[in-house]
PLY file of the C-alpha trace (Angstrom):
ply
format ascii 1.0
element vertex 262
property float x
property float y
property float z
element edge 261
property int vertex1
property int vertex2
end_header
-5.55 -7.57 -21.27
-2.48 -5.85 -19.77
0.48 -7.59 -18.11
-0.88 -7.19 -14.57
-4.26 -8.64 -15.53
-2.57 -11.61 -17.23
-0.52 -12.23 -14.09
-3.63 -12.17 -11.90
-5.34 -14.62 -14.25
-2.32 -16.93 -14.06
-2.41 -16.82 -10.26
-6.06 -17.85 -10.22
-5.51 -20.72 -12.66
-2.07 -22.08 -11.76
-0.90 -21.07 -8.28
-1.68 -23.27 -5.25
-3.82 -21.36 -2.74
-2.31 -21.28 0.74
-3.81 -20.54 4.14
-1.94 -19.31 7.21
-1.49 -22.95 8.28
0.24 -24.06 5.06
4.03 -24.18 4.77
6.71 -23.18 2.27
10.52 -23.19 2.13
12.48 -19.97 1.83
15.40 -17.97 3.21
17.09 -14.72 2.18
20.52 -13.82 3.56
23.91 -12.43 2.59
25.86 -15.19 0.91
23.09 -16.47 -1.32
24.17 -15.98 -4.93
21.10 -13.93 -5.78
21.31 -11.60 -2.75
20.02 -8.13 -3.74
19.16 -9.23 -7.30
15.46 -8.84 -6.50
16.03 -5.19 -5.55
16.26 -3.89 -9.09
14.15 -3.45 -12.22
10.96 -4.25 -10.33
7.59 -2.55 -9.93
6.87 -2.00 -6.24
3.47 -0.46 -5.62
3.52 1.56 -2.42
0.60 1.60 -0.01
-0.27 4.69 2.06
1.20 3.00 5.13
4.42 2.19 3.23
4.89 5.87 2.44
4.09 6.92 6.01
6.75 4.58 7.40
9.40 5.29 4.79
9.16 9.09 4.88
9.28 9.05 8.67
12.32 6.75 8.66
14.05 9.18 6.30
12.92 12.18 8.36
11.43 14.01 5.39
7.96 15.21 4.43
5.62 13.10 2.35
5.87 15.74 -0.40
9.66 15.39 -0.55
9.45 11.60 -0.43
6.99 11.50 -3.34
9.11 13.88 -5.43
12.41 12.08 -4.82
11.57 8.40 -4.54
8.35 7.67 -6.43
6.63 7.81 -9.79
2.90 8.03 -10.47
2.07 6.26 -13.75
-0.85 7.46 -15.81
-3.14 4.85 -17.37
-6.55 5.59 -18.83
-7.84 2.31 -17.36
-6.86 3.22 -13.78
-9.75 3.87 -11.42
-7.56 5.61 -8.81
-3.97 6.95 -8.61
-1.19 4.53 -7.70
2.37 5.23 -6.60
5.44 3.16 -7.50
8.87 3.17 -5.91
11.33 4.86 -8.26
14.42 2.90 -9.24
17.87 4.40 -9.78
18.76 5.41 -13.33
21.57 2.88 -13.69
22.00 -0.27 -15.76
20.36 -2.56 -13.20
17.70 -0.02 -12.19
18.39 -0.79 -8.55
16.31 0.43 -5.64
17.51 3.66 -3.98
17.61 1.83 -0.65
19.58 -1.25 -1.75
23.19 -1.55 -0.59
25.73 -4.40 -0.80
24.90 -5.37 2.79
21.17 -5.34 2.11
18.24 -2.97 2.53
19.18 0.31 4.24
15.60 0.87 5.43
14.95 -2.76 6.35
12.92 -2.05 9.49
10.55 0.19 7.49
10.67 -1.54 4.11
7.44 -1.68 2.05
4.75 -4.34 2.36
5.65 -5.91 -0.99
9.24 -6.46 0.17
8.16 -7.79 3.56
5.73 -10.39 2.34
7.98 -11.74 -0.45
8.15 -14.55 -1.55
4.45 -14.68 -0.72
1.67 -12.85 -2.48
-1.88 -12.31 -1.34
-5.17 -12.22 -3.24
-8.30 -10.69 -1.72
-12.03 -10.81 -2.47
-12.97 -7.88 -4.67
-9.79 -8.00 -6.73
-11.44 -10.54 -9.01
-14.94 -11.98 -9.11
-13.47 -15.49 -8.87
-11.85 -14.81 -5.47
-14.33 -15.73 -2.75
-11.94 -15.59 0.19
-8.44 -14.31 0.85
-5.55 -16.63 0.04
-1.75 -16.56 -0.17
0.50 -17.92 -2.90
4.25 -18.38 -3.39
6.02 -16.32 -6.03
8.74 -18.41 -7.68
11.13 -16.44 -9.88
14.17 -17.82 -11.65
16.41 -15.13 -10.16
15.58 -16.14 -6.57
17.57 -19.00 -5.02
15.96 -18.56 -1.62
13.48 -21.31 -2.45
16.37 -23.80 -2.47
17.11 -23.15 1.22
15.85 -25.60 3.84
14.12 -23.10 6.13
10.47 -24.15 6.45
7.89 -21.53 7.36
4.23 -21.67 8.17
2.52 -18.78 6.36
1.18 -17.38 9.62
4.64 -17.50 11.18
6.12 -15.63 8.23
3.53 -12.86 8.56
4.46 -12.32 12.21
8.23 -12.69 11.66
8.25 -10.09 8.88
6.24 -7.56 10.87
3.29 -7.63 8.51
0.44 -7.35 10.99
0.27 -3.53 11.19
0.85 -3.28 7.42
-2.01 -5.69 6.78
-4.25 -3.76 9.18
-3.77 -0.53 7.25
-3.82 -2.44 3.99
-7.31 -3.66 4.78
-8.46 -0.08 5.40
-6.95 0.93 2.05
-8.73 -1.95 0.29
-12.04 -0.69 1.65
-11.37 2.32 -0.56
-9.78 0.73 -3.65
-12.20 -2.23 -3.79
-15.28 -0.17 -3.00
-18.54 -1.02 -4.80
-18.35 2.44 -6.38
-15.53 1.21 -8.63
-17.05 -2.24 -9.14
-20.10 -0.49 -10.58
-17.91 1.06 -13.25
-17.94 4.57 -11.83
-14.90 6.83 -11.99
-13.49 9.74 -10.01
-13.44 13.26 -11.40
-10.11 15.18 -11.38
-10.92 16.90 -8.08
-11.64 13.59 -6.34
-8.51 12.01 -7.85
-6.46 14.84 -6.37
-8.17 14.34 -3.02
-7.50 10.58 -3.10
-3.82 11.20 -3.85
-3.41 13.80 -1.10
-5.10 11.78 1.66
-3.50 8.43 0.80
-0.01 9.44 -0.26
0.72 13.05 0.74
-0.25 12.84 4.38
1.61 15.97 5.47
-0.24 18.00 2.85
-3.54 16.56 4.13
-2.62 17.62 7.67
-1.81 21.13 6.42
-5.15 21.25 4.61
-6.98 20.32 7.81
-5.02 22.84 9.85
-5.44 25.79 7.51
-9.05 25.31 6.39
-12.46 25.23 8.07
-12.61 21.48 7.37
-13.02 20.28 10.96
-15.62 22.93 11.77
-17.97 21.56 9.11
-18.43 18.10 10.65
-19.64 16.58 13.89
-16.42 14.96 15.05
-16.88 14.40 18.77
-15.03 11.08 18.45
-12.00 12.69 16.76
-9.01 14.17 18.60
-7.78 17.28 16.79
-4.48 17.12 18.68
-3.84 13.57 17.46
-4.67 14.59 13.90
-1.89 17.16 14.13
0.65 14.88 15.81
-0.01 11.20 14.98
0.41 10.05 11.37
-1.33 6.70 11.91
-4.30 8.41 13.55
-4.46 10.91 10.69
-4.34 8.17 8.05
-7.17 6.25 9.71
-9.21 9.45 9.74
-8.28 10.06 6.10
-9.66 6.71 4.98
-12.90 7.50 6.80
-13.05 10.91 5.13
-12.51 9.41 1.68
-15.44 7.02 2.13
-17.63 10.05 2.78
-16.14 12.41 0.20
-15.63 10.00 -2.70
-18.51 7.57 -2.33
-21.07 9.30 -0.11
-20.88 6.63 2.62
-22.60 7.83 5.77
-19.56 7.67 8.02
-19.48 11.39 8.85
-22.14 13.98 9.62
-22.11 17.55 8.33
-23.05 20.21 10.86
-26.29 22.01 10.03
-24.46 25.31 10.35
-22.21 24.33 7.43
-25.16 24.50 5.05
-25.76 28.14 6.02
-22.21 29.27 5.25
0 1
1 2
2 3
3 4
4 5
5 6
6 7
7 8
8 9
9 10
10 11
11 12
12 13
13 14
14 15
15 16
16 17
17 18
18 19
19 20
20 21
21 22
22 23
23 24
24 25
25 26
26 27
27 28
28 29
29 30
30 31
31 32
32 33
33 34
34 35
35 36
36 37
37 38
38 39
39 40
40 41
41 42
42 43
43 44
44 45
45 46
46 47
47 48
48 49
49 50
50 51
51 52
52 53
53 54
54 55
55 56
56 57
57 58
58 59
59 60
60 61
61 62
62 63
63 64
64 65
65 66
66 67
67 68
68 69
69 70
70 71
71 72
72 73
73 74
74 75
75 76
76 77
77 78
78 79
79 80
80 81
81 82
82 83
83 84
84 85
85 86
86 87
87 88
88 89
89 90
90 91
91 92
92 93
93 94
94 95
95 96
96 97
97 98
98 99
99 100
100 101
101 102
102 103
103 104
104 105
105 106
106 107
107 108
108 109
109 110
110 111
111 112
112 113
113 114
114 115
115 116
116 117
117 118
118 119
119 120
120 121
121 122
122 123
123 124
124 125
125 126
126 127
127 128
128 129
129 130
130 131
131 132
132 133
133 134
134 135
135 136
136 137
137 138
138 139
139 140
140 141
141 142
142 143
143 144
144 145
145 146
146 147
147 148
148 149
149 150
150 151
151 152
152 153
153 154
154 155
155 156
156 157
157 158
158 159
159 160
160 161
161 162
162 163
163 164
164 165
165 166
166 167
167 168
168 169
169 170
170 171
171 172
172 173
173 174
174 175
175 176
176 177
177 178
178 179
179 180
180 181
181 182
182 183
183 184
184 185
185 186
186 187
187 188
188 189
189 190
190 191
191 192
192 193
193 194
194 195
195 196
196 197
197 198
198 199
199 200
200 201
201 202
202 203
203 204
204 205
205 206
206 207
207 208
208 209
209 210
210 211
211 212
212 213
213 214
214 215
215 216
216 217
217 218
218 219
219 220
220 221
221 222
222 223
223 224
224 225
225 226
226 227
227 228
228 229
229 230
230 231
231 232
232 233
233 234
234 235
235 236
236 237
237 238
238 239
239 240
240 241
241 242
242 243
243 244
244 245
245 246
246 247
247 248
248 249
249 250
250 251
251 252
252 253
253 254
254 255
255 256
256 257
257 258
258 259
259 260
260 261
């Protein structure tokens, strides 16, 4: 059992399960002794929507963002590729976007940073989880739990701007928690590359659509080609739909009969 699996097991056994109506105490602000200490030497898994928001905030392509600010660990037990935020190569391994005054990309910070100090467990992540629940992460380094600010979980989600992140997160989970993986099946190298491109390298996916006969092979009357070329969120939604078809064979898209004659 690896470290992540042990942590998940501990959550199931020891952490109180919270709903959106439950409360917790927390505050993070300049002046707290631990301010910024949580922004270093930490594994932050980035979702596709995280990368979309961060690369657009920086005004760079997804390719450049991945090359400069992320790492993609290789583990033989992984069922799909994951992307982690790269830390600086200094003693504290601090985040590239951490500054003395706080996060320099605060408005477009990743989901994991937004939801903290909460965590969330979903059905499909473990056979013992029957319905989604939240839990509070208590770490010795964090003094925010000693503050007197009381939050209802649902209020925290709204205050931290998590609603759109959770919406896209749910679409991503429909891929990562698909029955295909639960049945013990794995992706071949070509499908792994496709997963990575669609989920993380959105600009490359757009270029692929633009320069290939991709769109001509499917009945896509409900899809706007102009929006695919201009709207990242629209493209990502389409990408998740495409992955269900291409990776798992879900009947969410129809191939034109003419494509079989090419």
